MILUMRO-552782 format. One record per residue: residue in one letter; x, y, z of N, C-alpha, C in turn. Coordinates in pm, 1 decimal, always signed. Layout:
residues N
SITE   aa         nx         ny         nz        cax        cay        caz         cx         cy         cz
SITE    a          X          Y          Z          X          Y          Z          X          Y          Z
...
***
This chain:
residues 176
SITE   aa         nx         ny         nz        cax        cay        caz         cx         cy         cz
SITE    x   +24941.4   +11264.0   +10912.5   +24930.2   +11120.1   +10900.4   +24849.2   +11066.0   +11017.8
SITE    x   +24758.5   +10977.1   +10988.7   +24675.7   +10918.6   +11093.5   +24729.8   +10781.6   +11132.9
SITE    x   +24683.7   +10733.0   +11245.7   +24727.0   +10602.5   +11293.7   +24642.6   +10492.7   +11228.9
SITE    x   +24692.4   +10370.0   +11227.0   +24613.1   +10258.6   +11173.2   +24480.2   +10241.5   +11247.7
SITE    x   +24481.5   +10261.2   +11379.2   +24358.2   +10247.2   +11457.2   +24255.7   +10352.5   +11414.3
SITE    x   +24302.1   +10474.6   +11390.3   +24212.0   +10581.4   +11346.9   +24161.0   +10554.9   +11205.4
SITE    x   +24248.0   +10504.3   +11118.9   +24206.7   +10469.1   +10982.8   +24099.3   +10360.5   +10984.5
SITE    x   +24117.4   +10261.5   +11071.7   +24019.1   +10152.8   +11083.3   +23886.1   +10206.8   +11134.3
SITE    x   +23892.2   +10294.9   +11234.9   +23770.0   +10355.7   +11288.0   +23698.8   +10436.4   +11179.7
SITE    x   +23773.5   +10515.6   +11104.2   +23714.1   +10593.5   +10995.7   +23646.5   +10501.6   +10894.6
SITE    x   +23712.9   +10393.0   +10857.2   +23654.8   +10298.8   +10760.8   +23524.1   +10240.7   +10813.0
SITE    x   +23519.5   +10205.0   +10941.0   +23397.2   +10147.9   +11000.5   +23284.5   +10252.2   +11002.6
SITE    x   +23320.0   +10375.7   +11031.9   +23218.1   +10480.7   +11035.8   +23166.4   +10509.7   +10894.9
SITE    x   +23255.8   +10511.2   +10797.3   +23212.4   +10529.7   +10658.1   +23117.5   +10417.1   +10618.9
SITE    x   +23155.0   +10291.5   +10650.1   +23069.5   +10175.7   +10619.2   +22932.9   +10186.8   +10684.2
SITE    x   +22928.7   +10238.5   +10807.1   +22803.2   +10245.7   +10881.7   +22707.5   +10349.5   +10823.4
SITE    x   +22762.6   +10452.7   +10760.0   +22679.2   +10558.9   +10706.4   +22619.8   +10649.9   +10813.0
SITE    x   +22669.7   +10641.9   +10935.8   +22614.2   +10721.0   +11045.4   +22645.5   +10869.6   +11035.0
SITE    x   +22763.7   +10903.3   +10983.7   +22805.7   +11042.6   +10977.1   +22814.4   +11088.3   +10832.5
SITE    x   +22777.4   +11213.4   +10811.0   +22791.9   +11273.8   +10678.8   +22937.8   +11314.4   +10659.7
SITE    x   +22997.7   +11271.1   +10553.3   +23133.9   +11307.8   +10516.3   +23232.2   +11301.4   +10633.0
SITE    x   +23245.6   +11183.1   +10694.8   +23337.7   +11172.8   +10809.0   +23483.0   +11196.3   +10767.5
SITE    x   +23558.2   +11255.3   +10859.4   +23699.0   +11288.9   +10837.3   +23776.8   +11242.7   +10959.7
SITE    x   +23898.8   +11196.1   +10937.0   +23986.4   +11157.8   +11047.9   +24104.5   +11253.8   +11051.3
SITE    x   +24119.7   +11321.9   +11164.2   +24235.8   +11406.2   +11187.4   +24240.5   +11444.4   +11334.2
SITE    x   +24358.2   +11483.4   +11378.5   +24378.2   +11522.2   +11518.4   +24330.6   +11415.4   +11616.3
SITE    x   +24354.8   +11289.1   +11581.5   +24318.4   +11173.7   +11665.5   +24168.4   +11158.5   +11687.7
SITE    x   +24086.0   +11218.1   +11599.8   +23940.3   +11207.2   +11606.6   +23884.2   +11170.5   +11470.7
SITE    x   +23764.5   +11112.9   +11471.7   +23684.7   +11101.9   +11350.3   +23563.0   +11190.4   +11375.1
SITE    x   +23532.9   +11277.9   +11280.0   +23419.8   +11366.4   +11300.2   +23340.2   +11385.3   +11172.6
SITE    x   +23216.8   +11427.1   +11193.2   +23124.9   +11454.2   +11083.1   +22996.2   +11510.0   +11142.4
SITE    x   +22892.4   +11516.1   +11060.8   +22762.4   +11564.1   +11108.6   +22662.7   +11450.6   +11099.3
SITE    x   +22563.3   +11459.1   +11184.7   +22457.1   +11358.2   +11185.2   +22334.1   +11418.0   +11251.8
SITE    x   +22225.1   +11346.0   +11242.4   +22100.2   +11389.9   +11304.1   +22069.7   +11299.9   +11422.7
SITE    x   +22039.9   +11363.2   +11536.8   +21987.3   +11287.5   +11650.0   +21838.4   +11275.7   +11622.8
SITE    x   +21794.7   +11156.0   +11589.9   +21656.5   +11135.2   +11547.3   +21554.3   +11190.5   +11646.0
SITE    x   +21570.0   +11158.3   +11772.9   +21471.0   +11198.8   +11873.7   +21465.0   +11349.6   +11891.9
SITE    x   +21577.2   +11417.9   +11871.5   +21580.4   +11563.1   +11885.9   +21543.0   +11631.9   +11755.1
SITE    x   +21554.6   +11559.5   +11644.9   +21524.0   +11617.6   +11515.4   +21619.2   +11729.1   +11477.7
SITE    x   +21745.2   +11716.5   +11521.1   +21841.4   +11822.5   +11494.6   +21974.5   +11764.4   +11449.3
SITE    x   +22041.6   +11837.7   +11360.5   +22174.5   +11798.1   +11314.2   +22277.7   +11848.8   +11413.3
SITE    x   +22375.6   +11765.5   +11441.4   +22481.3   +11799.7   +11536.6   +22616.2   +11760.3   +11478.4
SITE    x   +22721.1   +11823.3   +11529.7   +22857.1   +11779.0   +11499.8   +22884.6   +11658.2   +11588.3
SITE    x   +22944.6   +11556.1   +11530.1   +22977.2   +11435.6   +11606.1   +23126.7   +11412.9   +11598.5
SITE    x   +23190.3   +11403.5   +11715.2   +23331.6   +11368.0   +11724.9   +23340.4   +11231.6   +11790.8
SITE    x   +23415.9   +11143.7   +11730.9   +23439.6   +11011.9   +11789.4   +23585.5   +11010.2   +11832.7
SITE    x   +23605.7   +10997.7   +11962.6   +23739.9   +11004.3   +12019.8   +23780.4   +10867.3   +12072.3
SITE    x   +23867.5   +10796.9   +11998.3   +23911.4   +10664.9   +12043.7   +24015.5   +10672.5   +12155.8
SITE    x   +24046.1   +10793.8   +12198.8   +24143.4   +10816.6   +12306.2   +24274.5   +10743.2   +12276.9
SITE    x   +24328.9   +10771.9   +12159.2   +24449.9   +10703.2   +12112.5   +24567.0   +10719.0   +12207.6
SITE    x   +24576.6   +10833.8   +12273.5   +24688.9   +10855.0   +12364.4   +24688.7   +10752.5   +12477.8
SITE    x   +24570.0   +10700.5   +12512.9   +24559.8   +10602.9   +12621.1   +24535.3   +10460.3   +12572.7
SITE    x   +24478.5   +10446.8   +12452.2   +24432.4   +10314.7   +12407.7   +24472.7   +10280.6   +12264.5
SITE    x   +24586.2   +10325.9   +12219.8   +24628.4   +10304.9   +12080.1   +24617.6   +10158.1   +12037.5
SITE    x   +24656.0   +10067.6   +12127.4   +24662.2    +9926.2   +12090.4   +24531.9    +9851.0   +12111.6
SITE    x   +24437.8    +9909.4   +12182.6   +24314.8    +9835.0   +12209.6   +24187.7    +9912.3   +12173.7
SITE    x   +24192.7    +9991.6   +12067.8   +24074.6   +10063.7   +12019.8   +23978.1    +9961.6   +11960.4
SITE    x   +23852.9    +9969.5   +12003.0   +23749.2    +9881.0   +11950.2   +23657.7    +9963.0   +11859.5
SITE    x   +23687.0    +9965.6   +11729.3   +23607.6   +10050.2   +11639.6   +23460.4   +10011.1   +11635.2
SITE    x   +23431.8    +9881.6   +11648.4   +23291.6    +9838.5   +11644.2   +23214.1    +9890.2   +11765.4
SITE    x   +23278.2    +9892.2   +11881.8   +23212.8    +9944.4   +12002.3   +23188.0   +10094.1   +11988.0
SITE    x   +23283.1   +10166.8   +11929.9   +23264.7   +10311.1   +11910.0   +23154.0   +10339.4   +11809.2
SITE    x   +23148.8   +10263.0   +11701.3   +23041.0   +10279.6   +11602.9   +22906.4   +10248.4   +11667.9
SITE    x   +22901.8   +10143.4   +11750.6   +22777.1   +10108.4   +11820.7   +22735.3   +10220.9   +11915.3
SITE    x   +22831.9   +10284.1   +11982.0   +22800.5   +10394.9   +12072.2   +22745.3   +10514.4   +11994.7
SITE    x   +22804.5   +10543.9   +11879.3   +22753.7   +10652.7   +11794.3   +22610.6   +10621.1   +11751.9
SITE    x   +22588.0   +10499.5   +11706.9   +22455.1   +10458.8   +11663.6   +22353.9   +10470.6   +11777.3
SITE    x   +22394.2   +10428.1   +11896.9   +22305.7   +10431.4   +12013.2   +22261.3   +10574.9   +12045.4
SITE    x   +22355.3   +10667.2   +12044.9   +22318.5   +10804.4   +12080.5   +22238.0   +10871.9   +11969.3
SITE    x   +22270.2   +10843.8   +11845.0   +22196.2   +10906.5   +11734.9   +22054.8   +10850.8   +11721.5
SITE    x   +22035.7   +10726.2   +11762.8   +21903.6   +10663.1   +11749.0   +21831.3   +10649.2   +11882.9
SITE    x   +21873.3   +10727.3   +11982.1   +21809.1   +10723.0   +12113.5   +21658.3   +10742.6   +12095.9
SITE    x   +21580.0   +10671.7   +12175.1   +21434.1   +10682.1   +12163.4   +21387.5   +10820.8   +12209.0
SITE    x   +21271.5   +10858.1   +12160.2   +21216.1   +10988.4   +12198.9   +21191.4   +10993.9   +12348.6
SITE    x   +21145.2   +10885.6   +12408.9   +21119.0   +10888.2   +12553.2   +21249.6   +10900.7   +12631.5
SITE    x   +21355.8   +10834.5   +12587.3   +21484.9   +10845.7   +12657.2   +21540.2   +10987.4   +12639.8
SITE    x   +21526.6   +11045.1   +12519.2   +21573.3   +11181.6   +12494.4   +21499.8   +11279.5   +12585.6
SITE    x   +21367.0   +11264.2   +12596.9   +21289.4   +11350.8   +12686.0   +21337.1   +11336.8   +12830.5
SITE    x   +21368.9   +11214.2   +12870.9   +21419.4   +11191.7   +13006.4   +21553.3   +11261.0   +13026.2
SITE    x   +21640.9   +11253.4   +12927.1   +21770.6   +11322.7   +12935.2   +21748.3   +11472.7   +12949.6
SITE    x   +21662.5   +11529.2   +12865.4   +21632.9   +11673.2   +12871.4   +21573.4   +11709.3   +13007.4
SITE    x   +21481.1   +11628.3   +13056.7   +21420.7   +11654.3   +13187.9   +21526.1   +11653.8   +13298.2
SITE    x   +21619.3   +11559.1   +13293.6   +21724.1   +11553.0   +13395.3   +21816.3   +11674.6   +13388.1
SITE    x   +21848.5   +11718.9   +13267.9   +21931.3   +11839.2   +13252.0   +21859.6   +11958.8   +13313.7
SITE    x   +21734.6   +11977.3   +13276.8   +21655.9   +12090.3   +13326.4   +21644.1   +12083.2   +13478.4
SITE    x   +21613.5   +11965.4   +13531.6   +21599.5   +11950.8   +13677.4   +21730.1   +11984.5   +13747.9
SITE    x   +21843.1   +11933.1   +13696.3   +21972.6   +11960.6   +13759.2   +22003.0   +12109.8   +13760.7
SITE    x   +21980.2   +12175.4   +13648.5   +22010.5   +12319.2   +13640.1   +21913.1   +12399.5   +13724.2
SITE    x   +21785.1   +12367.5   +13716.6   +21687.3   +12442.2   +13796.0   +21710.1   +12422.1   +13945.2
SITE    x   +21747.7   +12301.3   +13987.0   +21779.7   +12277.4   +14127.8   +21900.6   +12359.6   +14170.1
SITE    x   +21997.0   +12373.7   +14078.7   +22120.0   +12447.0   +14111.4   +22094.6   +12596.5   +14125.6
SITE    x   +22009.1   +12651.6   +14040.5   +21983.9   +12795.5   +14048.0   +21869.3   +12828.2   +14142.4
SITE    x   +21790.9   +12728.9   +14178.6   +21684.1   +12737.8   +14277.6   +21597.2   +12860.0   +14253.8
SITE    x   +21600.6   +12957.1   +14344.3   +21512.1   +13073.2   +14334.9   +21581.9   +13196.8   +14280.6
SITE    x   +21695.9   +13178.1   +14212.9   +21765.8   +13292.8   +14154.1   +21673.8   +13356.6   +14050.5
SITE    x   +21673.7   +13488.8   +14040.1   +21589.4   +13554.1   +13939.9   +21636.7   +13520.5   +13798.7
SITE    x   +21540.2   +13500.7   +13710.9   +21570.0   +13467.4   +13572.1   +21517.2   +13580.0   +13483.7
SITE    x   +21604.5   +13635.6   +13401.1   +21565.0   +13747.1   +13314.9   +21471.8   +13700.1   +13203.8
SITE    x   +21500.5   +13582.7   +13148.7   +21423.6   +13529.8   +13036.3   +21324.9   +13426.3   +13088.3
SITE    x   +21199.4   +13441.5   +13053.6   +21097.4   +13351.7   +13105.7   +21071.9   +13229.8   +13016.5
SITE    x   +21146.0   +13215.1   +12907.3   +21134.0   +13097.0   +12822.9   +21175.1   +12974.7   +12903.3
SITE    x   +21099.4   +12869.4   +12893.6   +21132.6   +12747.0   +12965.5   +21264.8   +12691.8   +12913.1
SITE    x   +21351.5   +12653.5   +13004.7   +21481.7   +12598.8   +12966.1   +21464.2   +12478.4   +12874.3
SITE    x   +21365.6   +12397.3   +12901.4   +21337.8   +12278.2   +12820.3   +21317.5   +12315.7   +12673.3
SITE    x   +21251.1   +12430.2   +12651.2   +21224.0   +12476.4   +12514.6   +21342.4   +12549.7   +12453.4
SITE    x   +21434.8   +12594.5   +12537.6   +21549.0   +12673.5   +12492.4   +21669.4   +12586.5   +12455.0
SITE    x   +21676.8   +12465.2   +12509.5   +21793.0   +12378.6   +12485.9   +21802.5   +12335.3   +12339.5
SITE    x   +21920.7   +12354.9   +12281.8   +21947.5   +12313.0   +12143.7   +22072.9   +12226.0   +12143.3
SITE    x   +22059.1   +12100.0   +12107.7   +22176.6   +12012.9   +12097.9   +22263.4   +12061.3   +11982.9
SITE    x   +22395.7   +12073.6   +12008.4   +22485.8   +12122.2   +11904.1   +22594.1   +12021.4   +11867.7
SITE    x   +22636.1   +11940.4   +11965.5   +22741.7   +11844.5   +11933.1   +22738.0   +11725.2   +12027.3
SITE    x   +22803.6   +11619.4   +11979.8   +22815.3   +11494.2   +12053.6   +22960.3   +11450.2   +12043.1
SITE    x   +23018.4   +11412.1   +12155.5   +23150.7   +11351.1   +12154.8   +23133.3   +11211.1   +12211.2
SITE    x   +23176.3   +11111.4   +12135.3   +23161.9   +10972.5   +12176.3   +23298.0   +10917.4   +12215.5
SITE    x   +23305.1   +10865.5   +12337.7   +23423.2   +10796.6   +12388.5   +23385.1   +10649.3   +12404.1
SITE    x   +23481.1   +10566.0   +12437.2   +23454.2   +10424.0   +12454.1   +23352.8   +10397.7   +12564.9
SITE    x   +23357.0   +10477.2   +12671.8   +23270.5   +10447.4   +12786.0   +23180.0   +10563.0   +12827.5
SITE    x   +23167.7   +10663.9   +12744.1   +23083.1   +10778.4   +12778.2   +23049.9   +10859.1   +12653.8
SITE    x   +22951.1   +10944.4   +12669.0   +22910.0   +11036.2   +12562.6   +22899.0   +11173.4   +12626.3
SITE    x   +22946.6   +11274.0   +12555.7   +22935.2   +11411.8   +12601.5   +22847.7   +11486.8   +12502.3
SITE    x   +22738.1   +11541.8   +12550.9   +22648.4   +11622.5   +12468.0   +22671.5   +11769.6   +12500.5
SITE    x   +22668.4   +11854.1   +12399.6   +22677.9   +11998.5   +12421.3   +22548.3   +12062.1   +12372.8
SITE    x   +22499.1   +12153.5   +12453.5   +22376.3   +12225.1   +12422.3   +22401.1   +12374.4   +12432.5
SITE    x   +22324.9   +12449.6   +12356.1   +22313.6   +12593.0   +12376.3   +22173.4   +12619.1   +12428.4
SITE    x   +22162.4   +12721.4   +12509.2   +22032.8   +12770.0   +12556.2   +22039.7   +12921.5   +12540.4
SITE    x   +22021.7   +12970.9   +12416.3   +22051.1   +13110.4   +12385.4   +21970.5   +13213.6   +12464.2
SITE    x   +21853.3   +13178.3   +12511.3   +21774.9   +13275.4   +12588.0   +21807.5   +13268.1   +12736.8
SITE    x   +21819.4   +13147.0   +12790.0   +21846.4   +13130.2   +12933.0   +21994.0   +13150.5   +12966.9
SITE    x   +22084.0   +13100.1   +12880.5   +22228.6   +13106.5   +12904.5   +22298.3   +13154.8   +12777.3
SITE    x   +22279.6   +13281.4   +12740.9   +22331.0   +13329.5   +12612.5   +22483.6   +13326.3   +12600.6
SITE    x   +22554.7   +13329.7   +12710.6   +22701.0   +13332.3   +12706.4   +22762.5   +13200.3   +12750.9
SITE    x   +22684.1   +13094.9   +12751.4   +22731.6   +12966.7   +12803.3   +22688.7   +12852.5   +12713.1
SITE    x   +22751.7   +12739.5   +12738.1   +22703.7   +12615.5   +12678.0   +22687.1   +12515.7   +12791.6
SITE    x   +22601.4   +12421.4   +12769.8   +22571.5   +12321.4   +12870.9   +22629.2   +12189.3   +12823.8
SITE    x   +22715.0   +12131.6   +12906.5   +22776.8   +12003.1   +12875.2   +22713.3   +11896.2   +12962.9
SITE    x   +22677.3   +11785.9   +12900.0   +22610.3   +11677.8   +12970.6   +22684.8   +11548.2   +12940.8
SITE    x   +22729.6   +11483.0   +13046.1   +22796.7   +11354.3   +13028.4   +22695.6   +11243.3   +13049.9
SITE    x   +22692.8   +11150.8   +12955.0   +22607.8   +11032.4   +12964.8   +22698.5   +10910.9   +12980.8
SITE    x   +22651.5   +10811.2   +13055.3   +22729.2   +10688.3   +13068.6   +22698.6   +10595.0   +12951.3
SITE    x   +22749.7   +10474.1   +12957.8   +22731.4   +10378.8   +12847.4   +22585.2   +10347.1   +12819.7
SITE    x   +22501.0   +10360.4   +12923.0   +22358.5   +10331.8   +12908.3   +22276.7   +10456.8   +12876.4
SITE    x   +22346.0   +10565.3   +12842.4   +22284.1   +10694.1   +12811.1   +22206.0   +10751.6   +12928.9
SITE    x   +22257.3   +10725.8   +13048.6   +22203.3   +10785.7   +13170.8   +22286.3   +10910.4   +13200.3
SITE    x   +22222.1   +11017.3   +13245.0   +22293.1   +11141.2   +13276.7   +22387.3   +11116.6   +13392.9
SITE    x   +22515.0   +11149.8   +13369.1   +22618.5   +11127.5   +13469.0   +22675.6   +11259.5   +13521.2
SITE    x   +22641.0   +11369.9   +13457.4   +22689.2   +11500.0   +13502.6   +22640.8   +11610.5   +13410.7
SITE    x   +22617.7   +11728.2   +13469.4   +22574.2   +11846.1   +13393.8   +22663.4   +11961.6   +13436.2
SITE    x   +22711.3   +12037.1   +13338.6   +22799.7   +12150.0   +13366.7   +22764.2   +12265.3   +13273.0
SITE    x   +22759.1   +12384.9   +13327.4   +22737.0   +12505.0   +13247.4   +22871.8   +12575.4   +13237.7
SITE    x   +22918.6   +12598.2   +13115.0   +23049.2   +12661.9   +13091.7   +23032.1   +12790.4   +13012.5
SITE    x   +23118.2   +12887.6   +13043.1   +23121.1   +13010.4   +12964.1   +23167.0   +12979.1   +12822.3
SITE    x   +23105.3   +13043.0   +12724.8   +23145.1   +13024.8   +12585.3   +23281.7   +13085.1   +12555.7
SITE    x   +23315.8   +13193.5   +12624.8   +23441.9   +13260.7   +12594.1   +23563.6   +13184.2   +12644.1
SITE    x   +23541.4   +13084.1   +12726.6   +23651.7   +13000.9   +12772.2   +23742.6   +13066.6   +12873.7
SITE    x   +23710.1   +13186.6   +12918.1   +23797.1   +13255.7   +13012.6   +23796.5   +13186.8   +13148.1
SITE    x   +23679.4   +13153.5   +13197.1   +23673.4   +13089.8   +13327.7   +23579.1   +12971.1   +13321.2
SITE    x   +23629.0   +12857.9   +13362.1   +23547.8   +12738.4   +13371.0   +23552.0   +12691.7   +13514.9
SITE    x   +23437.6   +12668.9   +13569.4   +23429.5   +12623.6   +13707.7   +23366.0   +12485.5   +13707.4
SITE    x   +23436.5   +12389.9   +13765.9   +23381.4   +12256.3   +13779.8   +23343.3   +12236.6   +13924.8
SITE    x   +23227.3   +12177.3   +13945.6   +23180.2   +12153.4   +14081.0   +23146.2   +12005.6   +14096.2
SITE    x   +23155.4   +11958.8   +14219.5   +23128.1   +11818.7   +14247.0   +22984.5   +11792.5   +14289.1
SITE    x   +22912.4   +11898.7   +14321.4   +22774.7   +11879.7   +14365.8   +22692.4   +12002.7   +14329.1
SITE    x   +22561.9   +11984.5   +14332.6   +22473.4   +12097.1   +14306.2   +22483.9   +12200.5   +14417.1
SITE    x   +22507.3   +12155.7   +14541.6   +22524.6   +12250.9   +14652.1   +22645.2   +12340.2   +14627.8
SITE    x   +22755.1   +12281.9   +14578.6   +22874.4   +12360.9   +14550.9   +22846.7   +12461.6   +14439.0
SITE    x   +22772.5   +12418.9   +14335.8   +22736.4   +12510.0   +14227.3   +22651.1   +12624.9   +14281.3
SITE    x   +22553.8   +12593.3   +14365.2   +22468.2   +12696.3   +14422.3   +22549.6   +12793.2   +14507.0
SITE    x   +22643.6   +12740.2   +14584.3   +22730.8   +12827.5   +14664.1   +22810.2   +12921.0   +14574.2
SITE    x   +22861.0   +12870.8   +14463.2   +22943.4   +12953.6   +14373.5   +22860.1   +13062.6   +14306.1
SITE    x   +22739.4   +13030.2   +14263.4   +22660.4   +13130.9   +14191.5   +22594.2   +13228.2   +14288.9
SITE    x   +22587.8   +13193.0   +14416.6   +22530.1   +13282.5   +14516.9   +22627.5   +13392.1   +14556.8
SITE    x   +22754.0   +13375.0   +14525.2   +22852.1   +13477.2   +14558.9   +22936.5   +13434.5   +14678.0
SITE    x   +23036.5   +13516.1   +14709.8   +23127.8   +13481.8   +14819.5   +23057.7   +13492.0   +14954.4
SITE    x   +23106.1   +13411.6   +15046.9   +23054.0   +13416.2   +15184.8   +23095.6   +13546.6   +15250.2
SITE    x   +23008.9   +13601.1   +15333.3   +23042.3   +13721.4   +15410.3   +23122.9   +13679.4   +15531.1
SITE    x   +23234.4   +13746.5   +15556.7   +23317.4   +13715.0   +15673.6   +23285.3   +13805.1   +15788.8
***
């Protein structure tokens, strides 16, 4: 059984036509859609964060956020991709790379999670990061707010607060 807030959100998303065959379950509304600027179909999850905001879910704001990310301009999308690549390349600096394919060309958007005040994009980079996915948090204005590379197997996830900390972690332990 879904909540009234989730039912209302599902109805608004159905009306908008933004998602293909949207479904509401597990406190989410999800479906598939195309990010126009990327020219790729992605899974879209809309999370009204019912556990925190059951009484004040704004379905129109969530639908607007979904629309904003799916219809992002090509120039803004390129800027997002450039920022992701710059952040990752800065973090790995001069580490040897086995695959010479440009990360920019390897990134494939796979999913979008929309929250009231943020968007989370997931990418695969099968040649550069075959065992990982890249998570990118965007703020309300679709500005990059954070980039994280996570293992696909879910065994170990490391979160860092800065690129220096990430570089320290991938460089290995300090010698004592």
